[in-house]
N, C-alpha and C positions, 0 to 999 in steps of 0.2 A: 907390309901390305897395306897399311893406311897411308903411309909416306907415298906410294906409288899413285895415289888418287889425284887427279888434276882438279884442284878446286876452283880453278879459273873458268871451268866450263860454264857456259850460260847459253839461254834461249831467248831469242827477241819475243816481244809480246805478241806479235801477229803469228808467228809459227806456233808459239805456246797455245795460244787460243784455238787454233785449228787442230793440232795434235790432241789437246785435251779434250775438245768435243768429240772427236773420233773414238778416242780411247774409252770415253765414259759410255758412249752408245754400245761399244763392243762389250764392256763390262756389265752393262744392264742386260743385254742379250745373254751373255754367259751365266749370269746369275740364275735365270730362267732354266738354262741347259743342265745346271747343277742340280737345281730341284728336280727336273725330270729325270736325270740319271742317278739321283740319290748320293751325290759325291760331297762330303763336307770338306769346306776350304778352310784352312787356318793360316790367318795372316799375322805375322809378328812384326810389330814396328818398334825398333829399337834405335837408339841414337843419342848423341849429346842432348843436354838441356837446350832448350830454345832452337832445336834443330828444325822446327816446322813440322813435326809429326802431327800435332793437333789439327793444324789447319789442313794438312794433307788428308787426314782422315775425314773432316768435315767435307772436304770437296768430294771424296769418294761416295759417301753414304748419301749425299744429297741426290745422287743420281739413281740411287737404287731403291727397291722395293723394302720398305722398312720391316716387312713381315718376315724377311728371308735373311737377317743378319742380326748379329748381336755385337755390342762393343763392350769390351773389358778393360777399363782401366786398372792397372796393377800397382799397387803401393807396397810398402814394407809389410811384411805379414804382421797381423795383430796377435795378441796373446792367445787366443783360441787357436788360430791357424798355425801357431807354433807348436801346438800339442800334437801335431800330426806331421807325417813325412812331408817335406817341403812342396812335393808334386801333386799333393791331395787336393789342394785348393784349385789347382789348375783342371785337373780331371773333372771337377764339378762344373767348370765353365766350358767345357768343350761343345762346339756345335753339334746338332744332330745332323744325321745324313740329309743332304740336300740344302744346308744351311751354310752361311759364311760367319765366322767368328774372327773378330778383329781384336787383337791384344796390344793395347797401348802400354808398352813395357809388358814384361812376361816372366816366364820361369828363369830368364837370364838375369833377373835381379840378383840372384844368389851368386852369379859369377862376377857382378860389377859392384854395384853399390854396397851389397851386403859384405863384399870382400874389402872394399875401399875404406868402409867405416869399421872394419874389424868385427862385424856381427857374426862372421863366420871365419874359423882359422883357415889360413892358407892350405894346410894339408888336406882339408877336406874338399877342396876345389876339384882335384881329380875325380872323386867319387860323385860330386854334383854333375859334372860334365858327362861322366859315364851314365849316369841314370837320365840325363836330358837326351843323349843319343838314343838310348834304348826306347824312351817315351816317343820320341819322333818316328823312330823307324816302326814301331808297333803301330802307330796311328797310320802311316804310309802304307804299311803292308795290308792294313785292313781297308785300304781304298780312299784314305783321306789325301788332300792336296796340301802342301805346307809351303809358303811363300815367306821367307825371312828377310827383313831389311834393316841394314845399319846405315843411317843418315849421318854423314860425317861432315864437320865443319871444323874450320881452323881455330885455334885458341883465340886469335884476334876477333873472328867473327863471333864467337862465343861470347866474348866480354861485351862486344858491341851490343849484340842482341838483349842480354841480360840488363844492361844499362838502360837500353831503351824501353824495356817491359817495366822496370823499376820506376820509370819516370812518368808511366802512364797510369792513371788512377783505376782504370778499368782492366789493366792487364798486371798490375803489381802483385795481385794475389797468386799468379802463377809462379813467381819466382820463389824457390824454397832456399834455405840455407844450404841445403845439400848440392843445389845447382852451382852456388858460387864456390863450393868445394871443388866441383868438377873443374871450374876454371883455374882455381888456384893450385891444384894437383893435376894438371892436365896431362903431363908426361906420364904419371904414376897410373892415371886412369886409362890412358892410351895404351899402356903394357898390358893391362888387364883385358882391354878389348882385343888387342892383338892375340893374347892367349886364348880367349873365348872364340875367336873366330878361326883360329888354327884347329882347335880340337873338337869343334862342333859344327864345322862345314862339311856336311857328309854327302854322300849320293842320295840319301833320302831327304836332307834338309840342308840344302846348300844356301849359303849367305849370299845376298845381293849388296854389294857395296855402293852406296849412293853419295855422289858428291853433292853437298848440301849448301854450299855458300849461295848458290843461286837458286831460290826456291822454285822457280818455273822449271829449271832444269831437273831439279829432284823429283817433282811431282810427275812430270812426264816419265822419267826413268822408273820410278816405282810402278806407275800404272802400266807401262809397257811390259815389264817383268810379270806383273800379277796377270795381266791377260794371257801372256805366254804360258805361265804355269798352269792356269786353268784349262786352257785349250789341250796341252799336253795331258793333263789328267783325264779330260773328256775322251781324246783319242785313245788312251790306254784302256779306258773302261770300255769302249765300244769295241775295241780290238779283243779283248778278253771275252766279251760276250759272244763274238762271232766265232772264237776259237772252239774247235771240237776237242773234248776232254774224253778219253777212254776211261770208263770206270775200272777200278782196280778191284779184283775180287778181295773180300775180307779175309785177314790172317786167322785161321781157325786153331792153330796150334802154335806154340813158340818153337822157334829154330832150336837146333840142339846146342847151340852156342850161347842162347840166351838163359839168363837165371830165371829159375821158377821160385819166387820168393814164397808164394802161397802154399806150395807143396811142402815147404819146409816148417811150416807152422805146426806145432803140435796141439791138435785140437782137443786132445783128451785132458788137458789140464782143468782142474776143477777145485773149488772151495766147498768145505761143509758149511752148513747154515750158520753154525756158531762162529766158527773162524771168519765167514763172510761178514758177519754182523759187527765183529770186533775189529777187523780190518778196515772196513768202510768207515766207522765211527772214528777211528783213529786218523785216517787220511783226510776225512771231511773236516775234522778239528785243526789239522795241520793247515789244510788249505785256508780255512777261515782266518787263521792267525796270519797266514801270509797276505790275505786280501789287504789287510791294514798297511803292510809294507808296500804292496803294489800301489796303494793310492799315496802314500806319503813319498814314495820314490817317484812317482809318475811312471810307472813301468806298464807299458801297453802290453796285453796279453791276447793272442788269437788261438783258440783251440779249434781245430778243423776236423770235421767227422765226415768220412766216407765208409762205404760198406755195403754189402749185399742188402738186398731188400730183406727185411725181418731179422736183420743182425742184431738189433737191439741198440741202435743209436739213439732213439728216443729216451730209452731207460738209462742209458749212460749219462746223457745229458741231465736227465732228471736228478740223479745222484750227485752229479758234479755240482750242480746249483742249489741242492737242498738247504746248505748251511750259509750260502753266500748272501751278503747285503744286496737285495735286488737293485739297489740304486747305482751300484757299481759294476753290473754286468748287463750284457744283452744278448739274446739268443736270436740268431738271423736264420731263417729258414728259406732256402732258395728252391724254386722250382723252374719250370720253363720261363725264359725271359718274357716280360709283358711287352705290349707293344711300343710303350716308350722305351724301354730298355733295348729293344732290338734296333733302335735307331741310333746306337752308339758301339764303340768297341766293346767286345764282350766283357772285358774287364772293368768297364764303367760302373756296373751295377755293384761290383764288389769293393771298388774304391769308395764308393758312398757308404759303406759300412765298417770301414777300418775304424777301429777305436782310437780315441786320444789317448794321451799318457795317464795312466793310473786307472783305466777301465779294462775289463775283460769282454772280449766279443767271442761269442761261441758261434760257429758256422755250421748248421746241419745242411750239408752238401755245400759245394764251394766252386771255385774257378776249375777244379779237377773235372767238373762235368763236361768240359770241353774235349777232354782226351779219353773220356769214358762213354757216357750216354750219347753224346753229341757225335762222337767217332763211330759208335757202333749203329746208331739208328740212322746215321747219314744226314744229320743236321747241320754238320760242319764238313766242308770238303776236305780231302787229304791233306793239301797244303796248309790248310788252316789248322788242324788240329796237330799237324806235324811241328809247325812253328810255334805252337802253343807251350811246347815243354820248355823252350828258350825263354818265351815271355814270362811263364809262370816262375822259373828259376830267377829271372831278373826281378820280378815283383818281391819274391820273398828275400832276395838278397837285399834289396832296398830296404824292405821292413827290418830286417835284423840289423843292419848297418845303423839304422836309426833307433836301435835299442829295443825292438820289438821281440817278444817271446812268440815263436810260431811253432805250435804243437800240431802234428798232423796224425791222425789215426784213421787206419782203414780196419774195420771190424769184420774179421773173417769167420764164416762158418762153412760146414760142409752142405753140399746139395742135399743130402738126407735131413740135416737138421732144418734146412730151410724149408722143405716140403712139409716136415712135421709142424713146423710154427704156421706155415700157410694153412694147414688143415685145421689147426687149433683155432685159428682166427675165424676160419669159415664156419666153423661150428659153434663159436661163441657170438651170441647177439650183441655183446657189449664191444667186441673187437672187430666186428665185421667191416667196419668203416675203414679199418687199417688196410683191408686187402682190396685191390683192385685189378681189373682186366690187365692193366699194364704190368703189373707184377708178374702174373702168370707168363705174359709174352716174353718179359725180360728173363725169365727163368729158362724159356726155351732157348735163350740165346747165352747161356752159360758159358760155352767154350769160347765165343767171342769176347765176352766180358773178362773172362779168365786172362787172356792174352792181353787185353788192353790194360788191365789192373797190373799185371806184372811188368809190362813195359813202363807204365806210368811211374811205378815205384823205382825201376831201374834208371829212368831219365830224370827223375826229380828228387831223388833221395841224396841231398847234399848235406854237407858238414854243418851249414848255419840252419838248416830246416830239414832234419831227417824225418823219415817215415817211423811209425810206430804201429806194425801190424799185429792186431789185438787178436788171440784166440777167443772167439765169441760163443762157441758152442755152449760153454757155460756162462750164464749171464752174470753170476756172482764174481767170477774171476775177471770177466771183462770190466766190469764197472770198478772193481778196485784197482786194476791195472791202469785204467784211464785216468783216475784221480790221481795216483801215485805217480804217474808220469808228468802231469801237469805240474805236481809240487816239486818234483826234481827239476824241471825246467826253470821254473821260477826262481828256486833257490840257486840254480847256476848263474843266472843273469844278475841276481843281487849280489853273488860272490864277485862276479866280474866288475860290478860297480862299486865294490868294496863296502857293501851294505848287508853282509850276510850276519 
């Protein structure tokens, strides 16, 4: 692939000047169009050291409105960033809708330098590239445009430029020891690049290979392709806006072939008060002991709570955390996305709350809102919540592959029990704040939510992140089961690591 590039291609100064001026004017106009159409644009600049990426970037942004772009220089992950999944830091840097985000190096660092210098094992590379492809596809399907460039130069040109920079006291700081390693191990690095290009050049995020020996040629090629990518994204956005979409009636009952997980739950199970107190205490003490191992072994834990209104999620979370050291856990409550959160992919706000190794993160509501409340209430279009099943499975597979414990609870109660709890709240001045008009409206849509919950379980109940449907008519039973399930999941991960 790289060998097929003609590195002798060049552009004379006059042609370069004319084309550059025209392209930059187009880009400036397109920046405004992206803002108006609320399209986020992600530009990935990869290539050899001294390939001219920095100079190219400076040329581009000099013509643009600085309020509408961000530049993200990416270096090797620091100690804190290594406590998270490798894509975590890149989710934090994504541009909002209508803005451009330049990545001077990117998530592809894990495919190249990290591998070249042995910071990640070769066997991990397929998983890294799988996660990258999923990441880019999720962004594009959500409306983002991605332009990826590999600027290629010959080994001779690389050596020449590194020597030139080292001899210039104003430029010598740019040359890293790793850059010289690229030159010395040029063929080895080239093979890693070839593999990366082969497995990550997709329909969602194709690579553009840029002949970089002539910097004028490379700048014009990058700009031409960037303009083309943005124009295409704008055309697609406008075409979708003009397309007529016939609304599909909501599914009010499961098909005969679909499993009804909720109907199989035995809601009659219960614990006596004395039994509850003893089992709760035993489970809490066991979890408290495990918290030390979680911290020592840097095990990240996510306990995720979904369930019917008034099912007892708050009470279960309270008992789960009662004996834990508050410095090592965080409870995250999610409602409707804020104005800022709505400017990003819907998973963005959850990635910001992913815990580092050694911490426990409790999610009161979660990314499953996409396939429940957003589906039922019409906040997400059908194609958006349908593809969310795959996106969620990809997210949870990525987390568990990184050693995360992901425990998912759905607290199930009967409609009769919910009504009794609603009325009890309504009649108790100290609990009235817990009951809202929205709770009553959701109750009227019980059949729609019943279908959504059952389909959610069916489509996201995976071996690495299974669902636990908790019978919650009896709060005592539900609380003990929640804690014991977390205990068992943590023990299983510690055993897998040989630390039980």
